[in-house]
Structures are given as structure tokens and as C-alpha cells.
C-alpha positions as CSV (number, residue, x, y, z in Angstrom):
1,M,220.7,37.7,134.0
2,N,217.3,39.4,133.5
3,L,215.2,37.1,131.3
4,F,212.6,39.7,130.5
5,I,215.0,42.2,129.2
6,L,216.7,39.4,127.2
7,V,213.4,38.3,125.7
8,W,212.3,41.8,124.9
9,N,215.6,42.5,123.0
10,Y,215.1,39.4,121.0
11,L,211.6,40.6,120.0
12,K,212.9,44.0,119.1
13,A,215.6,42.5,117.0
14,R,212.8,41.1,114.7
15,P,210.4,44.1,114.5
16,L,208.5,43.0,111.4
17,N,208.0,39.5,112.5
18,T,207.0,40.6,115.9
19,A,204.5,43.2,114.6
20,I,202.9,40.7,112.2
21,N,202.3,38.2,115.0
22,I,200.9,40.8,117.3
23,L,198.6,42.3,114.5
24,L,197.2,38.9,113.6
25,L,196.3,38.0,117.1
26,S,195.0,41.5,118.0
27,L,192.6,41.4,115.0
28,G,191.1,38.2,116.1
29,I,190.8,39.3,119.7
30,G,189.4,42.7,118.5
31,V,186.6,41.1,116.6
32,I,185.7,38.8,119.5
33,T,185.7,41.7,121.9
34,I,183.4,43.8,119.6
35,L,181.0,40.9,119.2
36,L,181.1,40.2,123.0
37,L,180.4,43.8,123.9
38,F,177.7,44.4,121.2
39,N,175.9,41.1,121.9
40,K,176.0,41.5,125.7
41,Q,174.7,45.0,125.7
42,L,172.1,44.4,123.0
43,E,170.8,41.4,125.0
44,Q,170.6,43.5,128.1
45,K,168.8,46.4,126.4
46,I,166.3,44.1,124.8
47,T,165.6,42.3,128.0
48,Q,165.4,45.5,130.0
49,N,163.0,47.2,127.4
50,A,160.7,44.2,127.2
51,K,160.6,43.7,131.0
52,G,157.1,44.2,132.5
53,I,155.4,43.7,129.0
54,D,153.8,40.3,128.8
55,L,151.9,40.7,125.5
56,V,151.6,43.2,122.6
57,V,148.3,43.5,120.9
58,G,148.1,45.2,117.5
59,A,147.0,44.8,113.8
60,K,147.7,41.4,112.1
61,G,151.0,41.1,110.4
62,S,154.5,40.0,111.4
63,P,154.7,39.3,115.2
64,L,158.3,40.2,115.2
65,Q,157.5,43.5,113.5
66,L,154.9,44.2,116.1
67,I,157.4,43.7,118.9
68,L,160.1,45.8,117.2
69,C,157.8,48.7,116.5
70,N,155.8,48.9,119.8
71,I,158.5,47.9,122.3
72,F,161.9,48.9,120.7
73,H,160.5,51.5,118.2
74,V,162.8,50.5,115.4
75,D,160.2,49.5,112.9
76,F,157.0,50.6,111.3
77,P,153.5,49.7,112.7
78,T,151.6,46.8,111.2
79,G,148.6,49.0,111.1
80,N,145.9,50.4,113.5
81,I,143.3,48.7,115.7
82,K,139.9,49.8,116.7
83,L,139.8,51.3,120.2
84,A,136.6,49.4,120.9
85,E,138.2,46.0,120.2
86,A,141.1,46.9,122.3
87,E,138.8,47.9,125.2
88,K,137.2,44.5,125.1
89,I,140.6,42.8,125.6
90,S,141.6,45.3,128.3
91,R,138.5,44.3,130.3
92,N,139.4,40.6,130.2
93,R,139.8,39.0,133.7
94,L,143.3,37.8,132.7
95,V,144.5,41.4,132.1
96,K,146.0,43.3,135.0
97,K,147.1,46.5,133.1
98,A,146.7,47.7,129.4
99,I,148.6,50.6,128.1
100,P,147.5,52.1,124.8
101,L,150.0,53.4,122.2
102,A,149.3,55.6,119.3
103,L,152.2,55.9,116.8
104,G,152.9,57.4,113.4
105,D,155.0,60.6,113.8
106,S,158.5,61.4,114.8
107,Y,160.8,64.4,115.3
108,S,164.4,64.1,114.0
109,T,163.9,60.3,113.7
110,Y,162.8,60.1,117.4
111,R,159.4,58.5,117.7
112,I,156.4,60.4,119.2
113,I,154.3,58.1,121.3
114,G,150.7,58.9,122.3
115,T,150.1,57.0,125.6
116,N,149.5,57.6,129.3
117,R,151.6,57.9,132.4
118,D,151.7,54.2,132.9
119,Y,154.0,53.8,129.9
120,A,156.7,56.0,131.7
121,A,156.1,54.2,134.9
122,L,156.9,50.9,133.1
123,Y,160.5,52.1,132.8
124,K,160.5,54.0,136.1
125,G,160.7,57.3,134.3
126,E,161.2,60.4,136.4
127,L,161.3,64.0,135.5
128,S,164.7,65.8,135.3
129,S,163.0,69.2,134.8
130,G,159.7,70.7,133.9
131,D,156.4,68.7,134.1
132,W,154.4,65.9,132.5
133,W,152.2,66.5,129.5
134,N,148.7,67.6,130.6
135,K,147.0,69.0,127.5
136,N,146.8,68.2,123.8
137,L,150.1,68.9,122.0
138,E,152.2,69.0,125.1
139,V,155.1,66.6,125.3
140,T,157.6,65.2,127.7
141,V,160.8,64.2,126.0
142,G,163.4,61.5,126.8
143,A,166.8,62.4,128.1
144,K,168.7,61.3,125.0
145,V,166.2,63.1,122.7
146,A,166.7,66.3,124.6
147,E,170.5,65.9,124.5
148,L,170.9,65.1,120.9
149,T,168.2,67.5,119.4
150,G,168.7,70.3,121.8
151,L,165.1,70.5,122.8
152,K,164.4,72.6,125.9
153,I,161.4,73.3,128.0
154,G,159.1,75.7,126.2
155,D,160.4,74.9,122.7
156,Q,158.0,74.2,119.9
157,F,158.4,71.8,117.0
158,A,156.5,70.2,114.2
159,S,156.3,66.4,113.9
160,A,156.9,64.5,110.6
161,H,155.2,61.4,109.4
162,G,157.1,58.2,109.7
163,L,160.5,57.5,111.4
164,T,162.9,58.9,108.8
165,E,164.0,62.4,108.0
166,G,162.1,64.1,105.1
167,G,158.6,62.8,106.0
168,H,155.5,65.0,105.6
169,S,155.6,67.6,108.3
170,H,152.5,68.6,110.3
171,N,153.4,72.3,110.3
172,E,149.8,73.4,111.0
173,H,150.2,72.0,114.6
174,Q,153.2,72.6,116.9
175,Y,154.1,70.4,119.9
176,V,155.4,72.3,123.0
177,V,158.0,70.7,125.3
178,K,156.7,70.7,129.0
179,G,159.3,68.4,130.6
180,I,162.5,66.4,130.2
181,L,163.0,62.9,131.7
182,K,166.0,61.6,133.6
183,Y,168.2,59.0,132.0
184,T,166.8,55.5,132.5
185,N,169.1,53.6,130.2
186,S,166.0,52.2,128.4
187,V,164.0,52.9,125.3
188,L,162.4,55.8,127.2
189,D,165.5,57.9,126.7
190,N,164.8,57.9,122.9
191,V,161.2,58.7,122.6
192,I,158.8,61.7,123.0
193,L,155.7,61.2,125.1
194,T,152.3,62.9,124.7
195,N,148.7,61.9,125.0
196,V,146.8,59.8,122.5
197,E,144.4,62.7,121.6
198,S,147.4,64.7,120.4
199,V,148.3,62.0,117.8
200,W,144.7,61.9,116.7
201,E,144.6,65.7,116.3
202,M,147.8,65.6,114.2
203,H,146.1,63.1,111.8
204,H,142.7,65.0,111.9
205,E,140.9,62.1,113.5
206,E,139.2,64.3,115.9
207,G,136.4,66.4,114.5
208,E,136.2,68.9,117.4
209,E,138.3,70.9,119.8
210,H,139.6,69.0,122.8
211,D,140.3,71.7,125.4
212,D,136.7,71.9,126.6
213,H,135.7,68.4,125.5
214,H,134.6,67.3,129.0
215,S,132.4,70.3,129.5
216,R,130.4,69.4,126.4
217,I,129.7,65.7,127.1
218,D,126.2,64.7,128.5
219,S,125.4,62.8,131.6
220,S,125.2,59.5,129.7
221,F,129.0,59.7,128.9
222,I,130.9,56.6,130.0
223,P,134.6,57.0,129.6
224,S,136.8,54.5,127.8
225,P,138.9,52.4,130.2
226,L,142.0,53.0,128.0
227,I,141.4,56.7,127.0
228,P,139.0,58.5,129.4
229,S,138.5,61.5,127.2
230,V,136.5,59.4,124.7
231,A,133.3,57.5,125.1
232,K,133.5,53.8,126.0
233,G,133.0,51.6,122.8
234,D,133.6,54.5,120.4
235,S,133.9,52.7,117.1
236,T,135.5,55.7,115.2
237,K,138.7,55.9,117.2
238,E,141.8,53.9,116.6
239,I,145.2,53.2,118.3
240,T,148.3,51.4,117.1
241,S,148.7,48.8,119.8
242,M,148.2,47.9,123.4
243,L,150.9,46.6,125.9
244,I,149.5,44.1,128.4
245,Q,150.5,42.8,131.8
246,Y,149.0,39.5,132.9
247,R,147.0,39.2,136.1
248,S,148.2,35.6,136.6
249,P,150.4,33.1,134.7
250,L,147.2,31.6,133.3
251,G,147.1,34.7,131.0
252,A,150.1,33.5,129.1
253,I,148.3,30.3,128.1
254,Q,144.8,31.6,127.3
255,L,145.0,35.3,126.2
256,P,147.3,35.1,123.1
257,R,145.3,32.2,121.7
258,M,142.0,34.0,122.4
259,V,143.2,37.3,120.7
260,N,144.5,35.5,117.7
261,S,141.6,33.2,117.0
262,Q,138.6,35.2,118.2
263,S,139.3,38.8,117.0
264,S,140.8,40.6,114.1
265,L,143.7,41.5,116.2
266,Q,147.1,39.9,116.7
267,A,148.9,39.1,120.0
268,A,152.7,38.8,120.1
269,S,154.8,37.6,123.0
270,P,157.9,39.7,123.6
271,A,159.7,36.8,125.3
272,F,159.1,34.4,122.3
273,E,159.8,37.0,119.6
274,T,163.0,38.3,121.2
275,A,164.3,34.8,121.5
276,R,163.5,34.3,117.8
277,L,165.3,37.6,117.1
278,F,168.5,36.4,119.0
279,S,168.4,33.2,117.0
280,I,168.4,35.1,113.7
281,L,171.2,37.5,114.9
282,G,173.0,34.5,116.2
283,V,173.8,33.2,112.7
284,G,175.7,36.3,111.7
285,V,177.5,36.5,115.1
286,D,178.6,32.9,114.9
287,I,180.0,33.5,111.3
288,L,181.9,36.5,112.6
289,M,183.1,34.6,115.6
290,A,184.3,31.7,113.5
291,F,186.3,34.1,111.4
292,A,187.9,35.7,114.5
293,Y,188.9,32.2,115.8
294,V,190.4,31.4,112.4
295,L,192.6,34.6,112.7
296,I,193.6,33.5,116.3
297,V,194.6,30.0,115.1
298,I,196.6,31.5,112.2
299,S,198.3,33.9,114.7
300,G,199.1,31.0,116.9
301,L,200.7,29.1,114.1
302,S,202.6,32.2,113.1
303,I,204.0,32.6,116.6
304,F,204.9,28.9,116.7
305,I,206.8,29.1,113.4
306,A,208.5,32.4,114.5
307,L,209.7,30.9,117.7
308,Y,210.8,27.6,116.0
309,N,212.8,29.5,113.3
310,S,214.3,31.9,115.8
311,L,215.5,29.0,117.9
312,K,217.6,27.7,115.0
313,E,219.2,31.2,114.7
314,R,219.8,31.5,118.4
315,R,221.3,28.0,119.0
316,Y,224.8,29.3,119.3
317,D,223.6,32.2,121.6
318,M,221.9,29.6,123.9
319,A,225.0,27.5,124.0
320,I,227.0,30.5,125.0
321,M,224.4,31.4,127.7
322,R,224.7,27.7,129.0
323,S,228.5,27.9,129.1
324,M,228.2,31.2,131.2
325,G,226.0,29.5,133.8
326,A,222.5,29.6,132.5
327,T,220.5,26.5,133.3
328,R,218.3,24.5,130.9
329,S,215.3,25.7,132.9
330,K,216.2,29.3,132.2
331,L,216.4,28.7,128.5
332,F,213.1,26.8,128.7
333,I,211.4,29.7,130.6
334,S,212.9,32.3,128.2
335,I,211.1,30.7,125.2
336,L,207.8,30.4,127.1
337,L,208.2,34.1,128.2
338,E,208.6,35.2,124.6
339,G,205.4,33.4,123.5
340,G,203.6,34.8,126.5
341,I,204.8,38.3,125.8
342,L,203.7,38.1,122.1
343,T,200.3,36.9,122.9
344,L,199.8,39.2,125.9
345,L,200.6,42.3,123.7
346,G,198.3,41.0,120.9
347,C,195.5,40.3,123.4
348,M,195.8,43.7,125.2
349,I,195.9,45.6,121.8
350,G,192.9,43.6,120.6
351,L,190.8,44.3,123.6
352,L,191.7,48.1,123.4
353,M,190.9,47.9,119.7
354,G,187.4,46.3,120.3
355,H,186.5,48.9,122.9
356,S,187.8,51.8,120.7
357,V,185.8,50.7,117.7
358,L,182.6,50.6,119.7
359,M,183.4,54.1,121.2
360,L,183.9,55.4,117.7
361,L,180.7,53.9,116.5
362,S,178.7,55.2,119.5
363,G,180.0,58.8,118.6
364,M,179.4,58.6,114.9
365,V,176.5,56.3,114.2
366,E,173.1,57.5,115.4
367,E,171.6,54.0,115.6
368,T,174.3,53.0,118.0
369,Q,173.7,56.0,120.2
370,K,170.0,55.2,120.3
371,A,170.7,51.6,121.2
372,G,172.9,52.7,124.0
373,I,175.9,50.6,123.0
374,S,179.1,51.9,124.7
375,G,182.7,50.9,124.5
376,L,183.2,51.9,128.1
377,V,181.6,48.7,129.4
378,F,183.7,45.8,130.6
379,Y,182.7,42.2,131.1
380,T,184.3,39.3,133.1
381,Q,184.5,37.3,129.9
382,E,187.4,39.6,128.8
383,W,189.5,38.1,131.6
384,I,188.8,34.7,130.0
385,I,189.9,36.0,126.6
386,L,193.1,37.4,128.2
387,G,193.8,34.0,130.0
388,G,193.0,32.1,126.9
389,S,195.4,34.1,124.9
390,L,198.2,33.5,127.4
391,V,197.5,29.8,127.3
392,L,197.7,29.9,123.5
393,G,201.0,31.6,123.7
394,L,202.5,29.0,126.1
395,L,201.1,26.2,123.9
396,C,202.7,27.7,120.8
397,A,206.0,28.1,122.7
398,I,206.1,24.7,124.3
399,I,207.8,22.7,121.6
400,P,210.5,25.4,120.9
401,A,211.1,25.6,124.6
402,I,211.6,21.9,124.8
403,Q,214.0,22.1,121.9
404,A,215.9,24.9,123.8
405,Y,215.9,22.8,126.9
406,R,217.5,19.9,125.0
407,T,220.3,22.1,123.4
408,D,223.6,20.2,123.6
409,I,226.3,22.8,124.4
410,S,229.2,20.7,123.1
411,K,227.6,19.8,119.8
412,V,226.6,23.4,119.0
413,L,230.0,24.9,120.0
414,A,231.8,22.2,118.1
415,G,229.8,22.9,115.0
416,N,230.6,26.5,115.1
């Protein structure tokens, strides 16, 4: 007697009941899988993109907005800061490296960043083709930007103000693509890099041509430590923010307090603000997770009721099986196997559903593509979900299985 075939035939004999039990469980498992994949990948992306950045210095406002804008590039700047003030901080003995950022424009919702090569080095950026930007209005684009916009080396485009489609276009100036970066699986894939002077030129903050700028400066010219093409301490120039690396752990204690209290600037710690961001997101995740667990509990009760009711209908069948030589243990195992198959099918369909939904989102929703969220990633926690589902099925089947084990052949046959 093949127990698996027997149990499978019992399940097929009640298709609606079986389908409802599997659907309830798969919905709960699917929600948990989506949350697991999204939460894990988002946490990894945030940690990876903030790695190597100890402090962000920018205009006063929301510290979280400062981090979201200047590290993850998903929000608007809090304002601009004077280059001269930024230079003072960059020369502090606690600062190992300071990377300037000038923001404001985008192309097809992908942010254009005025910076230097240190920014690309922060994410280990390497060229896939072409070259780095060298002159004003030359850009090097991230791999995903090139893929989704179709930009190629030599192409020209006009930037638009802001991060959304439909902003004011700077048609009087055209950027030219000089290079395309390799995939880094970081925020670098979703940005367009140029020099700070190009951003100034787009916004008419430079009052002279730049190509021969160095040929016109006099012998007293002392370059800025952040942007060598301008004079040190130039009070007319502004940038959006500055990314800082500490020289020693002492910087984490002294520098943020010094910036916030002794200047008109604001310092925000990526580690602190990302932890706060996760705590905010965690509330919504916990609510959805609780909903998923409720679905799983309901599906467990449904499986228990289905097995218990079917046991009453199959008492005579079980008595016949016993009379034909089936042992009590086989009846016990058959009920456990039925519960296990139901939950295994529900769990596998739920896992497949969770991965499929994320794959669909990554193909249809641009923000999901930018975030690099994929449905093709698998985590060891999914094995725990699978194992937990099997345990649930066995627990739901244990009482009906005990009832089957205690079936009295003589009473059942006599009663029929």
C-alpha cells in the first residue's frame, strides 16, 4: 500500500477544500517572503551605500532628509552651503577626506552630481567604456542609467531642474557623455557624475568661461582644497553638501557637535539616521508581518478542521484498511502525511508567489529598479519558513492522526 498515492487521492477527492487550505497558507507565506526579501535587500543596499561615509555636512534642516538626499539620492536638498564654510571643516584635523557634492538637476529622474573622482572611488567605481569627465559639461554615467535611458558615449542631453519629470530644462547647455561605469550594485549605478563647475554653469553661478580659467589666474591664486579650480575661501561659491571620513574615532565624538553648534551648517550621521529610518519602516513591516501570521494561523485552523472532518467521513475506509492488514501506525502516518503535503504545497506556492511579485515589481516599477530590489535573491531564512510550515502541518494533523490511531475496527464495522 503506497501511503503517498493514497493521501494524494484523498486530497484530490476534495479539490475545493484542498485549494482553499493551500491558498490561505500560500498568501500568508507569500506576504512574509515579500517582506523578508524587500527588508533584507533594502537593509543591505542602505548599509552598502552608506559605507565609508562617516558624516554628511549640509544646510540646516532635517538630518534624515540630508542623508536621504546626499547618500541615497531619493529626496531634495535642504539647501546650499557656502564653499568657504565647507573648506574650514574639511581642513579640520579630525577630517581624513571631504568629498563635495553639488546637486539640483537630473536627467530622466536620474540625479546629476557635481563632485570629484573620490566619490566614484568611494563605491569602487570602474569604467566599462569611455573615460572619466575632464572638462565642464562632460559626464560619466552609471551602468543602470545607461541601460534604462539608452545613453551612449558621445550622446548629448539637457538636464532638468529637480528630480521629477517635467522640470525646467536647461536647453541652453548640453551635457556630453564621455564614459559609462561598470555595475557596482550601489547608488553609483543610478547617478550621472560630472564636476562641480558644470552644475554652477548650469545655474549661471559662474560669471566667466571655464576652459581657460587657469590661464587667467594670477600668481596669488591659492586653490580651494575641495574644488581646485576656484580660489580658496571664495565666498561667492556654494555647494550642496560634503561627505566626510574621519581620521580617527575621536571625530565621531567631536566633529558633529562642533559643526552643529559652531557654524551655520548641519552635520548628520548616516549610521544614526539609517537606524532611525529602519525603526520608522519597521512599524509598517511589523503590521504587515502580523497580518501574514494571522493568515497562517487561520490556514492552520482550516487544515485542522478539514482533517478532523474528513476523518469522520473516512472512519469506515480506515476500518477496512485495518481489516486488510494496515497497522495503526500507517493510519497515523497517513494523516500526518496529509497535513504535511498540504502545508508543503502552500509554503512552496507562497515562496514562489513572493519571489514572482518582487520580480514583477522590479520590471514594472522604476523606483524598485533604482533600489536594485530583485526577486531572484534567496536567503537562508526561507528554509526556516519551509521548515516552520511543515511543523505547522504536523501540529494541525496530530490530533486527527491520534483519532485515526485509536480507531476501533469492530465498533466501526458493526455500526455500518
